[in-house]
Residue frames as qw, qx, qy, qz and C-alpha x, y, z in Angstrom:
[[0.444, 0.821, -0.226, 0.279, -48.24, -39.94, -15.94],
 [0.807, -0.239, -0.201, 0.501, -44.75, -40.54, -14.57],
 [0.056, 0.939, -0.013, 0.339, -43.45, -37.33, -13.03],
 [0.660, -0.069, -0.337, 0.668, -40.19, -36.22, -11.48],
 [0.196, -0.909, -0.186, -0.316, -40.86, -33.42, -8.97],
 [0.551, 0.084, -0.394, 0.730, -38.22, -31.40, -7.13],
 [0.334, -0.902, -0.254, -0.102, -38.82, -29.24, -4.07],
 [0.575, 0.224, -0.235, 0.751, -36.10, -26.69, -3.32],
 [0.331, -0.834, -0.100, -0.430, -36.49, -24.67, -0.10],
 [0.355, 0.374, -0.635, 0.576, -34.06, -23.87, 2.72],
 [0.501, -0.315, 0.398, -0.701, -36.85, -24.07, 5.30],
 [0.037, 0.061, -0.997, 0.029, -37.20, -27.68, 6.46],
 [0.330, 0.376, 0.690, -0.523, -40.82, -27.17, 7.59],
 [0.495, 0.587, -0.060, -0.638, -41.88, -25.50, 4.32],
 [0.276, 0.409, -0.796, -0.349, -39.99, -28.06, 2.22],
 [0.081, 0.066, 0.982, -0.159, -41.62, -31.00, 3.98],
 [0.406, 0.478, 0.492, -0.604, -45.07, -29.41, 3.78],
 [0.475, 0.575, -0.305, -0.592, -44.80, -28.73, 0.01],
 [0.182, 0.273, -0.923, -0.199, -43.43, -32.22, -0.66],
 [0.233, 0.223, 0.880, -0.348, -46.34, -33.73, 1.30],
 [0.485, 0.566, 0.193, -0.638, -48.84, -31.67, -0.74],
 [0.375, 0.510, -0.607, -0.481, -47.19, -32.81, -3.96],
 [0.011, 0.075, -0.997, 0.013, -47.45, -36.45, -2.92],
 [0.354, 0.402, 0.686, -0.492, -51.13, -36.02, -2.06],
 [0.462, 0.600, -0.127, -0.641, -51.80, -34.32, -5.38],
 [0.254, 0.377, -0.826, -0.333, -50.05, -37.10, -7.35],
 [0.112, 0.105, 0.969, -0.194, -51.96, -39.81, -5.48],
 [0.400, 0.505, 0.472, -0.602, -55.28, -38.01, -5.99],
 [0.493, 0.639, -0.227, -0.546, -54.68, -37.62, -9.73],
 [0.962, 0.136, 0.238, -0.004, -53.28, -41.10, -10.32],
 [0.450, 0.791, -0.398, 0.115, -49.79, -39.94, -11.25],
 [0.904, -0.220, -0.121, 0.347, -46.63, -41.88, -10.38],
 [0.101, 0.936, -0.177, 0.287, -44.36, -39.23, -8.87],
 [0.776, -0.115, -0.291, 0.547, -40.80, -39.37, -7.59],
 [0.187, -0.968, -0.046, -0.159, -40.14, -36.50, -5.14],
 [0.713, 0.065, -0.245, 0.654, -36.66, -35.14, -4.43],
 [0.279, -0.944, -0.172, 0.042, -35.97, -32.44, -1.86],
 [0.605, 0.331, -0.144, 0.709, -33.13, -29.90, -1.92],
 [0.411, -0.710, -0.350, 0.452, -32.08, -27.48, 0.81],
 [0.109, -0.726, 0.159, 0.661, -30.46, -24.94, -1.52],
 [0.643, 0.724, -0.096, -0.230, -29.97, -23.92, -5.14],
 [0.078, 0.690, -0.718, -0.054, -26.33, -24.95, -4.84],
 [0.498, -0.129, 0.846, -0.138, -27.27, -28.46, -3.74],
 [0.732, 0.527, 0.327, -0.281, -29.74, -28.73, -6.62],
 [0.486, 0.785, -0.347, -0.164, -27.08, -27.79, -9.18],
 [0.142, -0.557, 0.818, -0.043, -24.45, -30.06, -7.62],
 [0.539, 0.002, 0.822, -0.185, -26.63, -33.12, -7.46],
 [0.685, 0.584, 0.382, -0.211, -28.30, -32.62, -10.84],
 [0.640, 0.008, 0.426, 0.640, -25.15, -31.78, -12.74],
 [0.032, -0.323, 0.140, 0.935, -26.42, -28.32, -13.67],
 [0.291, -0.146, -0.659, -0.678, -29.48, -29.68, -15.48],
 [0.576, -0.247, 0.190, -0.755, -33.06, -29.83, -14.25],
 [0.235, 0.066, -0.969, -0.039, -33.81, -33.51, -15.01],
 [0.148, 0.339, 0.762, -0.532, -37.22, -32.78, -13.48],
 [0.062, 0.547, 0.691, 0.467, -40.69, -32.22, -14.86],
 [0.282, -0.866, -0.253, -0.328, -41.90, -29.89, -12.09],
 [0.488, 0.103, -0.432, 0.751, -39.75, -27.67, -9.88],
 [0.388, -0.842, -0.347, -0.137, -41.34, -26.20, -6.74],
 [0.611, 0.238, -0.190, 0.731, -38.90, -23.47, -5.92],
 [0.340, -0.824, -0.269, 0.364, -38.46, -21.06, -3.01],
 [0.399, 0.843, -0.005, 0.361, -36.91, -17.65, -3.83],
 [0.177, -0.849, 0.389, -0.312, -35.11, -16.42, -0.72],
 [0.974, -0.191, 0.007, 0.123, -32.34, -18.96, -0.23],
 [0.760, -0.362, 0.196, 0.502, -28.71, -18.55, 0.82],
 [0.253, -0.466, 0.369, 0.764, -26.15, -17.22, -1.65],
 [0.070, -0.022, -0.703, -0.707, -28.02, -18.28, -4.81],
 [0.479, 0.207, 0.415, -0.746, -31.72, -17.40, -4.88],
 [0.601, 0.311, 0.733, -0.072, -34.48, -19.25, -6.65],
 [0.494, 0.819, 0.074, -0.282, -34.79, -16.76, -9.49],
 [0.049, 0.722, -0.644, -0.249, -31.08, -17.11, -10.36],
 [0.427, -0.107, 0.897, 0.044, -31.44, -20.89, -10.34],
 [0.594, 0.570, 0.525, -0.215, -34.53, -20.69, -12.57],
 [0.346, 0.845, -0.242, -0.330, -32.71, -18.45, -15.08],
 [0.121, -0.531, 0.815, 0.198, -29.85, -20.90, -15.30],
 [0.486, 0.129, 0.862, -0.060, -32.13, -23.91, -15.79],
 [0.548, 0.687, 0.338, -0.337, -34.39, -22.21, -18.32],
 [0.177, 0.721, -0.510, -0.434, -31.45, -21.62, -20.69],
 [0.025, 0.287, -0.938, -0.193, -31.15, -25.38, -21.14],
 [0.028, 0.292, 0.954, -0.057, -34.68, -26.65, -20.48],
 [0.287, -0.150, -0.227, -0.918, -37.85, -25.19, -21.98],
 [0.564, -0.277, -0.704, -0.332, -40.04, -28.02, -20.73],
 [0.356, -0.212, -0.732, 0.541, -39.59, -27.97, -16.95],
 [0.270, -0.762, -0.398, -0.434, -42.58, -26.42, -15.17],
 [0.343, 0.101, -0.471, 0.806, -41.28, -23.90, -12.62],
 [0.403, -0.761, -0.413, -0.296, -43.58, -22.93, -9.75],
 [0.188, 0.400, -0.457, 0.772, -42.27, -20.36, -7.29],
 [0.590, -0.617, -0.520, -0.021, -43.40, -20.94, -3.70],
 [0.385, 0.227, -0.269, 0.853, -42.60, -17.82, -1.72],
 [0.227, -0.712, -0.546, 0.378, -43.65, -15.39, 0.95],
 [0.165, -0.527, 0.100, 0.828, -42.53, -12.41, -1.11],
 [0.541, 0.689, 0.478, -0.067, -44.68, -10.88, -3.86],
 [0.066, 0.873, -0.217, -0.432, -42.06, -8.40, -5.12],
 [0.322, -0.358, 0.770, 0.419, -40.37, -11.09, -7.24],
 [0.669, 0.468, 0.544, -0.197, -43.32, -11.70, -9.55],
 [0.437, 0.825, -0.198, -0.299, -41.85, -9.68, -12.43],
 [0.078, -0.573, 0.799, 0.163, -38.72, -11.85, -12.42],
 [0.610, 0.103, 0.773, -0.142, -40.95, -14.90, -12.77],
 [0.652, 0.691, 0.134, -0.280, -42.05, -13.73, -16.20],
 [0.171, 0.765, -0.581, -0.217, -38.42, -13.73, -17.36],
 [0.111, -0.302, 0.947, 0.021, -38.10, -17.47, -16.73],
 [0.573, -0.080, -0.567, -0.586, -41.58, -18.41, -17.95],
 [0.105, -0.034, 0.857, -0.503, -42.66, -19.52, -14.48],
 [0.214, -0.409, -0.826, -0.324, -46.00, -21.30, -14.50],
 [0.429, -0.765, -0.353, -0.326, -47.24, -19.64, -11.31],
 [0.086, 0.407, -0.560, 0.716, -46.45, -17.96, -8.01],
 [0.632, -0.520, -0.567, -0.094, -47.81, -19.63, -4.89],
 [0.082, -0.667, 0.336, -0.660, -47.76, -17.43, -1.83],
 [0.444, -0.114, -0.806, 0.376, -46.99, -18.98, 1.56],
 [0.463, -0.119, 0.867, -0.138, -48.83, -20.31, 3.44],
 [0.263, 0.118, -0.732, -0.617, -49.87, -22.47, 0.47],
 [0.687, 0.080, 0.379, -0.615, -53.50, -23.65, 0.29],
 [0.492, -0.044, 0.857, 0.148, -54.08, -27.18, -0.90],
 [0.572, 0.637, 0.507, -0.101, -56.82, -26.40, -3.44],
 [0.264, 0.908, -0.209, -0.248, -54.73, -23.70, -5.10],
 [0.279, -0.547, 0.759, 0.215, -51.67, -25.94, -5.09],
 [0.587, 0.198, 0.783, 0.055, -53.60, -28.79, -6.74],
 [0.503, 0.807, 0.252, -0.180, -54.98, -26.44, -9.40],
 [0.095, 0.851, -0.448, -0.257, -51.49, -25.17, -10.32],
 [0.346, -0.338, 0.859, 0.170, -50.04, -28.68, -10.53],
 [0.638, 0.472, 0.602, -0.093, -52.99, -29.75, -12.69],
 [0.411, 0.887, -0.073, -0.196, -51.94, -27.00, -15.13],
 [0.150, -0.679, 0.690, 0.199, -48.33, -28.14, -14.96],
 [0.560, -0.004, 0.827, 0.048, -49.31, -31.71, -15.77],
 [0.599, 0.691, 0.382, -0.135, -51.45, -30.57, -18.70],
 [0.216, 0.886, -0.345, -0.222, -48.57, -28.53, -20.12],
 [0.309, -0.457, 0.821, 0.143, -46.26, -31.51, -19.79],
 [0.652, 0.309, 0.691, -0.050, -48.78, -33.76, -21.54],
 [0.522, 0.831, 0.118, -0.154, -49.00, -31.34, -24.43],
 [0.007, 0.822, -0.534, -0.196, -45.22, -30.98, -24.60],
 [0.597, -0.197, 0.772, 0.093, -44.87, -34.75, -25.10],
 [0.719, 0.576, 0.378, -0.090, -46.56, -34.63, -28.52],
 [0.342, -0.440, 0.514, 0.652, -44.29, -34.61, -31.57],
 [0.661, 0.660, -0.035, -0.355, -44.47, -33.97, -35.32],
 [0.734, -0.175, 0.558, 0.345, -42.63, -36.62, -37.31],
 [0.405, 0.811, -0.202, -0.371, -40.82, -35.31, -40.40],
 [0.867, 0.087, 0.375, 0.315, -39.25, -37.45, -43.13],
 [0.027, 0.879, -0.233, -0.415, -36.34, -35.45, -44.48],
 [0.773, 0.569, -0.274, -0.057, -35.16, -38.00, -47.02],
 [0.681, 0.289, -0.559, 0.374, -32.84, -40.43, -45.28],
 [0.168, 0.069, -0.616, 0.767, -33.47, -38.92, -41.85],
 [0.382, -0.645, -0.600, -0.280, -36.50, -38.93, -39.59],
 [0.103, 0.233, -0.401, 0.880, -36.93, -36.07, -37.12],
 [0.359, -0.631, -0.688, 0.014, -39.36, -36.22, -34.17],
 [0.139, 0.356, -0.095, 0.919, -40.01, -32.58, -33.42],
 [0.122, -0.446, -0.718, 0.521, -41.73, -31.62, -30.12],
 [0.106, 0.759, 0.533, 0.359, -44.80, -29.55, -30.91],
 [0.304, -0.889, -0.200, 0.278, -43.98, -26.91, -28.27],
 [0.481, -0.387, 0.312, 0.723, -40.80, -26.05, -30.20],
 [0.327, 0.437, 0.601, 0.585, -42.69, -25.20, -33.41],
 [0.002, -0.390, -0.168, 0.905, -43.29, -21.45, -33.87],
 [0.588, 0.542, 0.106, -0.591, -45.00, -21.57, -37.22],
 [0.568, 0.086, 0.731, 0.368, -45.22, -23.44, -40.52],
 [0.393, 0.667, -0.050, -0.631, -45.41, -21.81, -43.92],
 [0.746, 0.239, 0.592, 0.191, -45.65, -23.18, -47.44],
 [0.182, 0.676, -0.353, -0.620, -44.13, -22.25, -50.79],
 [0.531, 0.286, -0.661, -0.446, -45.28, -24.10, -53.89],
 [0.857, -0.160, -0.439, -0.215, -45.33, -27.77, -52.82],
 [0.592, 0.097, -0.590, 0.540, -42.91, -27.44, -49.91],
 [0.498, -0.818, -0.178, -0.226, -43.73, -26.69, -46.27],
 [0.415, 0.405, -0.527, 0.622, -41.13, -25.26, -43.87],
 [0.657, -0.650, -0.381, 0.017, -41.47, -25.98, -40.16],
 [0.192, 0.685, -0.323, 0.624, -39.84, -23.21, -38.12],
 [0.791, -0.570, -0.215, 0.058, -38.55, -24.44, -34.73],
 [0.528, -0.702, 0.276, 0.391, -35.05, -24.29, -33.22],
 [0.234, -0.229, 0.663, 0.673, -34.02, -25.13, -36.78],
 [0.597, 0.415, -0.060, -0.684, -35.97, -24.87, -40.03],
 [0.427, -0.023, 0.891, 0.153, -37.10, -28.11, -41.68],
 [0.492, 0.401, -0.231, -0.738, -38.44, -28.13, -45.25],
 [0.406, 0.054, 0.912, 0.023, -40.46, -31.08, -46.47],
 [0.314, -0.010, -0.575, -0.756, -42.57, -31.87, -49.51],
 [0.109, -0.351, -0.897, 0.244, -45.83, -32.32, -47.64],
 [0.137, -0.651, -0.448, -0.597, -49.27, -30.68, -47.87],
 [0.073, -0.339, 0.398, -0.849, -49.99, -28.04, -45.23],
 [0.740, -0.290, -0.097, -0.599, -53.32, -29.69, -44.44],
 [0.868, -0.040, -0.483, 0.104, -51.53, -32.93, -43.58],
 [0.367, 0.211, -0.508, 0.750, -49.17, -31.11, -41.19],
 [0.364, -0.352, 0.145, -0.850, -52.09, -29.25, -39.60],
 [0.843, -0.246, -0.314, -0.359, -53.84, -32.54, -38.87],
 [0.772, -0.015, -0.511, 0.379, -50.80, -33.73, -36.88],
 [0.130, 0.321, -0.365, 0.864, -50.76, -30.62, -34.63],
 [0.231, -0.478, -0.787, 0.314, -52.92, -29.74, -31.65],
 [0.045, -0.875, -0.481, -0.034, -55.15, -26.94, -30.32],
 [0.380, -0.646, 0.055, 0.659, -52.18, -24.58, -29.89],
 [0.273, -0.117, 0.559, 0.774, -51.96, -24.18, -33.69],
 [0.411, 0.688, 0.379, -0.462, -54.15, -22.07, -35.92],
 [0.552, 0.255, 0.551, 0.572, -54.21, -22.10, -39.70],
 [0.055, 0.685, 0.036, -0.726, -53.85, -18.63, -41.19],
 [0.534, 0.618, -0.246, -0.523, -55.30, -18.74, -44.67],
 [0.954, 0.284, -0.060, -0.073, -53.87, -21.17, -47.20],
 [0.613, 0.612, -0.382, 0.323, -50.17, -20.59, -46.57],
 [0.161, 0.454, -0.635, 0.604, -49.35, -20.69, -42.86],
 [0.710, -0.522, -0.471, -0.043, -50.00, -22.30, -39.48],
 [0.075, 0.636, -0.399, 0.656, -49.06, -20.39, -36.33],
 [0.504, -0.270, -0.726, 0.382, -48.46, -21.50, -32.76],
 [0.246, -0.830, -0.301, -0.400, -50.87, -19.31, -30.80],
 [0.677, -0.673, -0.115, 0.276, -48.66, -19.39, -27.68],
 [0.621, -0.071, 0.168, 0.762, -45.83, -17.75, -29.69],
 [0.164, 0.733, 0.360, 0.553, -47.86, -14.71, -30.74],
 [0.339, -0.245, -0.336, 0.844, -46.81, -11.40, -29.23],
 [0.205, 0.479, 0.133, -0.843, -49.04, -9.02, -31.18],
 [0.370, 0.418, 0.763, 0.325, -51.71, -9.09, -33.88],
 [0.150, 0.408, -0.039, -0.900, -52.67, -6.24, -36.22],
 [0.702, 0.496, 0.219, -0.461, -55.16, -6.11, -39.07],
 [0.631, 0.669, -0.349, -0.180, -52.39, -7.03, -41.51],
 [0.501, 0.454, -0.702, 0.223, -49.77, -9.08, -39.63],
 [0.851, -0.510, -0.119, -0.020, -49.05, -11.51, -36.79],
 [0.193, 0.746, -0.540, 0.340, -45.91, -10.71, -34.83],
 [0.890, -0.229, -0.382, 0.104, -44.29, -13.62, -32.99],
 [0.574, -0.804, 0.084, 0.129, -42.18, -13.32, -29.85],
 [0.744, -0.196, 0.327, 0.549, -39.01, -14.15, -31.80],
 [0.015, -0.574, 0.230, 0.786, -39.56, -11.24, -34.21],
 [0.194, 0.161, 0.834, 0.491, -41.02, -13.26, -37.09],
 [0.387, 0.346, 0.122, -0.846, -43.88, -11.59, -39.01],
 [0.264, 0.250, 0.906, 0.217, -46.65, -13.59, -40.68],
 [0.223, -0.040, -0.285, -0.931, -48.92, -11.75, -43.15],
 [0.313, 0.306, 0.767, -0.469, -52.56, -11.89, -42.16],
 [0.095, 0.333, 0.730, 0.589, -55.07, -12.48, -44.98],
 [0.284, -0.223, -0.071, -0.930, -57.96, -10.04, -45.35],
 [0.723, -0.327, -0.209, -0.572, -60.75, -10.80, -42.89],
 [0.768, -0.038, -0.612, 0.184, -58.64, -13.14, -40.71],
 [0.063, 0.459, -0.461, 0.757, -58.00, -10.76, -37.82],
 [0.658, -0.358, 0.181, -0.637, -61.08, -11.66, -35.76],
 [0.952, -0.005, -0.286, -0.110, -60.53, -15.39, -36.20],
 [0.588, 0.307, -0.538, 0.520, -56.97, -15.23, -34.87],
 [0.158, -0.409, 0.420, -0.795, -57.97, -13.19, -31.85],
 [0.823, -0.237, -0.003, -0.516, -60.84, -15.51, -31.07],
 [0.882, 0.123, -0.436, 0.128, -58.48, -18.51, -31.29],
 [0.302, 0.374, -0.546, 0.686, -56.11, -16.85, -28.82],
 [0.466, -0.354, 0.272, -0.764, -58.95, -16.10, -26.39],
 [0.912, -0.102, -0.076, -0.390, -60.31, -19.66, -26.63],
 [0.576, 0.393, -0.687, 0.204, -56.94, -21.35, -26.18],
 [0.801, -0.500, -0.329, -0.029, -57.09, -23.69, -23.14]]
C-alpha cells in the first residue's frame, strides 16, 4: 500500500524517533511510505493548504499556540478518512480524542510493538475505506466510498443508499449487499445497516449516530448485537 504519513511534534527528538518507527513499520509490512515531518500545527496547515493530504497523522498534543487537538478538529471537518493517532505524554486529553475520531492514543515513551499494532489498524481502516459501491443513476455513474454509507433501505423495487447524499436506484437489495463488506449487516428484507454507524439497539429499533432510526424485525435483536460484537 502507498501511504502518506505525517509526524507533527515540536520536540525534535520525539519527532525523529516517531518518524524512524514509522519507517521501520512500513518496511516491515511492505508498504511504500512517504514521511513528512512538521514542527508545529501552524506549519502543517501552512504547508498543506489547510487540508490533511495524508493517510496517517501522528500528532503531538502540547505544541505552541495551536495544539494537536485543535488541529485534529479542523482537519476532521474536511477529511473523514485520515487516521489520526495522538502521540503524547499527557493522558488528560483522551476525551478530546473521541471528538475527532482519533484511532488511538500512544503514550510517550512509545513502545515499538504497540506502535506497530496501532499502525496495522490504521492501514486496515484505510484499506477498507478504499472500497466503493458503484451506482448507475441513469446517465451518471457514482462511485460511493463504503465508509460513507450509513444504511440502505428498499421500497417496492427501489433501493435508497443513505450517505452524504441519498441515492435511489432500481436495484435489488441482495445485489447491493453483495457489493458491500463485513461492516454491513442485512436487517430483514428491507434494510442494510453499517454496523460502525450504530449508536444504540433496542428490541424494536436501531438508532444510528446521525439520528436515523431503522425498525428492527421481530427476532432480529440478537443477530444485530452479535454482528456488532464480531465486527473486526
